C-alpha positions in Angstrom: 1.0 -8.0 -119.0 4.7 -8.9 -119.1 7.3 -6.1 -118.9 9.6 -6.5 -121.8 13.3 -6.3 -120.7 15.7 -5.4 -123.4 19.2 -6.8 -123.1 22.3 -7.6 -125.1 22.8 -11.3 -125.6 26.3 -11.8 -124.1 26.5 -14.0 -121.0 27.3 -11.0 -118.7 24.4 -8.9 -120.2 22.0 -11.8 -119.7 23.2 -12.2 -116.1 22.4 -8.6 -115.5 19.0 -8.7 -117.2 18.1 -11.8 -115.2 19.1 -10.1 -112.0 16.6 -7.3 -112.9 14.0 -9.8 -113.9 14.3 -11.7 -110.6 14.0 -8.5 -108.6 10.9 -7.4 -110.5 9.2 -10.7 -110.3 9.9 -10.8 -106.5 7.5 -7.8 -106.3 4.9 -9.4 -108.5 5.8 -8.0 -111.9 5.7 -10.5 -114.8 8.6 -10.0 -117.2 10.2 -11.5 -120.3 13.7 -10.9 -121.8 14.1 -9.5 -125.3 17.7 -10.0 -126.6 19.0 -7.2 -128.9 22.3 -7.0 -130.8 24.4 -3.8 -130.4 26.9 -2.3 -132.8 29.6 -3.1 -130.3 28.6 -6.8 -130.4 28.8 -6.9 -134.2 32.4 -5.6 -134.4 34.6 -7.7 -132.2 37.9 -6.7 -133.7 38.5 -3.0 -133.6 39.5 -1.2 -130.3 36.5 0.3 -128.6 37.7 3.9 -129.0 37.9 3.4 -132.8 34.2 2.6 -132.8 33.4 6.0 -131.4 32.9 4.5 -127.9 29.8 6.5 -127.1 26.7 4.4 -127.2 28.1 1.5 -129.2 26.7 -1.0 -126.7 23.6 1.0 -125.8 22.1 2.7 -128.9 20.3 -0.4 -130.2 18.5 -0.8 -126.9 17.7 3.0 -126.7 16.2 2.8 -130.2 14.1 -0.3 -129.2 12.8 1.6 -126.1 11.9 4.7 -128.1 10.2 2.6 -130.7 8.2 0.8 -128.0 9.6 -2.6 -128.9 10.7 -3.0 -125.2 9.6 -1.5 -121.9 13.0 -1.2 -120.1 16.6 -1.7 -121.0 19.3 -3.2 -118.8 22.9 -1.9 -119.2 26.3 -2.0 -117.6 26.1 1.6 -116.4 29.7 2.3 -117.5 28.6 1.7 -121.1 25.9 4.4 -121.0 26.7 7.8 -122.6 26.9 10.5 -119.8 23.9 12.2 -121.5 21.0 9.7 -121.8 19.0 9.8 -125.0 16.1 12.4 -125.0 12.9 10.7 -123.9 14.8 8.2 -121.7 16.0 8.1 -118.1 18.0 6.0 -115.7 15.2 4.9 -113.4 17.2 2.7 -111.1 20.6 1.1 -110.4 21.2 -2.2 -108.7 23.6 -2.6 -105.7 27.1 -2.2 -106.9 29.4 -5.1 -107.6 33.2 -4.9 -107.1 34.3 -1.7 -108.7 37.9 -2.7 -109.2 40.0 -3.9 -112.2 42.1 -7.1 -112.1 45.1 -8.4 -114.0 44.8 -12.0 -115.2 48.4 -13.0 -115.8 49.5 -15.9 -118.0 52.3 -16.9 -115.7 54.2 -15.4 -112.7 54.0 -11.6 -112.1 57.7 -10.9 -111.4 57.7 -8.6 -114.3 55.6 -6.1 -112.3 58.5 -5.6 -109.9 60.9 -4.5 -112.7 60.1 -0.9 -113.8 62.2 -1.6 -117.0 60.5 -4.8 -118.0 59.1 -5.2 -121.5 55.9 -7.1 -120.8 52.9 -7.3 -123.1 49.5 -6.5 -121.5 46.1 -6.7 -123.3 43.1 -4.4 -122.8 40.4 -2.8 -125.0 40.0 0.2 -122.7 41.9 3.5 -123.3 41.5 4.2 -119.5 43.2 1.0 -118.5 45.8 1.4 -121.2 46.7 5.0 -120.1 46.9 4.1 -116.4 49.0 1.0 -117.1 51.4 3.0 -119.3 51.7 5.7 -116.7 52.8 3.1 -114.2 54.7 0.8 -116.6 55.9 3.0 -119.5 58.1 0.3 -121.1 55.2 -2.2 -121.5 53.4 -2.8 -124.8 49.6 -2.8 -124.8 47.6 -5.0 -127.1 43.9 -4.7 -128.0 41.5 -7.4 -126.8 37.8 -7.7 -127.6 35.0 -10.2 -127.0 32.9 -11.4 -124.2 34.4 -12.2 -120.8 35.0 -16.0 -121.5 36.5 -15.2 -125.0 38.9 -12.7 -123.5 40.0 -15.1 -120.8 40.8 -17.7 -123.4 42.8 -15.2 -125.4 44.6 -14.1 -122.3 45.8 -17.7 -121.8 46.7 -18.4 -125.4 48.0 -15.3 -127.1 51.5 -15.2 -125.5 50.8 -12.0 -123.5 52.0 -11.5 -120.0 48.4 -10.7 -118.9 45.1 -9.1 -119.6 43.0 -6.6 -117.6 39.3 -7.3 -116.7 36.6 -5.7 -114.5 36.4 -7.9 -111.4 32.6 -7.5 -111.2 32.2 -9.3 -114.6 34.4 -12.2 -113.5 32.5 -12.4 -110.2 29.0 -12.4 -111.7 29.9 -15.2 -114.2 31.9 -17.1 -111.6 35.0 -17.0 -113.8 37.6 -15.7 -111.4 41.0 -17.2 -112.2 42.8 -18.3 -109.1 45.9 -16.2 -110.0 44.1 -12.9 -110.8 45.7 -9.8 -109.2 43.5 -7.0 -108.0 44.7 -3.6 -109.2 44.0 -1.5 -106.2 45.9 1.4 -107.7 43.9 1.6 -110.9 40.9 4.0 -110.8 37.9 2.3 -112.4 35.6 3.5 -115.1 32.8 5.8 -113.9 30.0 3.5 -112.7 32.0 0.3 -113.1 30.2 -2.6 -111.4 26.8 -0.9 -111.5 23.8 -2.2 -113.5 21.5 0.5 -114.8 17.9 0.2 -115.7 16.6 2.7 -118.3 13.0 3.5 -119.1 11.0 6.0 -121.1 10.4 9.3 -119.2 6.7 9.1 -119.9 6.2 5.7 -118.3 5.6 6.9 -114.7 4.3 3.5 -113.4 7.3 1.6 -114.8 9.7 4.2 -113.3 8.1 3.8 -109.9 8.3 0.0 -110.1 12.0 0.2 -111.0 12.8 2.5 -108.2 11.4 0.0 -105.7 14.0 -2.6 -106.8 16.9 -0.1 -107.1 19.7 0.9 -104.7 20.0 4.6 -103.7 23.7 4.3 -102.8 24.8 3.0 -106.2 22.6 5.6 -107.9 24.4 8.4 -106.0 27.8 6.8 -106.9 26.9 6.5 -110.6 25.5 10.0 -110.8 28.6 11.5 -109.1 31.1 9.6 -111.3 29.2 10.2 -114.5 28.9 13.9 -113.9 32.7 14.0 -113.4 33.2 12.3 -116.7 30.6 14.4 -118.5 32.1 17.7 -117.4 35.6 16.6 -118.5 34.9 15.0 -121.8 33.1 17.8 -123.7 32.3 15.3 -126.5 35.7 13.8 -126.7 36.5 10.2 -125.6 39.2 10.4 -122.9 41.0 8.2 -120.4 39.0 9.0 -117.3 38.6 7.1 -114.1 36.4 7.9 -111.1 35.2 6.2 -108.0 32.8 7.6 -105.3 32.6 6.0 -101.9 29.7 6.8 -99.5 30.3 6.6 -95.8 28.7 8.2 -92.7 26.8 10.9 -94.7 29.9 11.8 -96.7 30.6 11.0 -100.4 34.3 10.9 -101.3 35.3 11.0 -105.0 38.7 9.9 -106.4 39.2 10.8 -110.1 41.9 10.8 -112.8 42.4 12.2 -116.3 45.3 11.0 -118.5 46.8 11.3 -121.9 46.2 8.1 -123.9 49.9 7.2 -123.7 50.0 7.7 -119.9 52.6 10.5 -120.2 50.4 13.1 -118.4 48.0 12.6 -115.5 45.9 14.8 -113.2 44.4 13.2 -110.0 41.7 14.6 -107.8 40.3 13.7 -104.4 37.3 15.6 -103.1 34.5 15.1 -100.5 31.1 16.6 -99.9 27.9 16.0 -97.9 25.9 13.1 -99.3 23.1 15.3 -100.6 25.6 17.1 -102.8 26.6 14.0 -104.7 25.7 15.3 -108.2 27.6 18.6 -107.7 30.6 16.9 -106.3 31.4 15.3 -109.7 31.2 18.7 -111.4 33.3 20.4 -108.8 36.0 17.7 -109.0 36.1 17.9 -112.8 36.4 21.7 -112.7 39.4 21.4 -110.3 41.0 18.8 -112.7 40.6 21.1 -115.6 42.2 24.0 -113.7 45.1 21.8 -112.6 46.3 20.8 -116.1 43.3 18.9 -117.4 42.4 21.6 -119.9 45.8 21.0 -121.5 45.3 17.3 -121.6 41.8 17.6 -123.1 43.1 20.0 -125.8 45.7 17.5 -126.9 43.2 14.7 -126.9 40.8 16.7 -129.1 43.7 17.4 -131.5 44.5 13.7 -131.8 40.8 12.6 -132.1 
């Protein structure tokens, strides 16, 4: 019997699903892909935060899982709500790709050296927008939507100074522009670059098979970063970045919470023993809230 793998139909989603398919077939599991269209795929114009942001790329796959139309669902982990649908679980995550963001400029990048420049930058992410405006408050941010290839074409043809992308997506599709600039200062979305595999909690055999093809380090990173975001958000979509690095038995988390216009920011860096990876995200979020994050979240809720 073939394991039915639910996936969105974008080129990047299919790359991710085929990566899972190949890993499962390498251990003798027959599989087949089942493409499913999400709400986020149907509306390609409005900014993501205007669509509600929570579950817009994942709910259709969750529903298919709960209705037994598929056996597992493959997601970009950063798209998953921090609380998974009841009856479902993240069974495994694949080894992490590059977690960083990149700028794809349309020309030279001299404007980045001028703090008073009036450049136009495109992104559909409130996290990227807020961090960019915090660093370059005079720039104008434009919305950009679509799959990776579509956004690259828009970045070249819309007259913007540049557009921001996740490096992992460009790497996986082999679409890295020669002039892209890695934004080492920008803190990524929680679980950026991680592929998550979701299954029904009742399917013990499937869960075990998925764990055998998963990666424990990326699972710890995703759990830590997602718990940080979950504790901060409280049901409100917010500009939040987080990255957890695992090294020599220690997990180190860097996190940030901002106002949408970048005018206020609270950073955190915190470390813990590796077996405390889940609690680390919660502890870091609590420190952010005590250090001014509560004020930021109150304003974000007022503006929601």
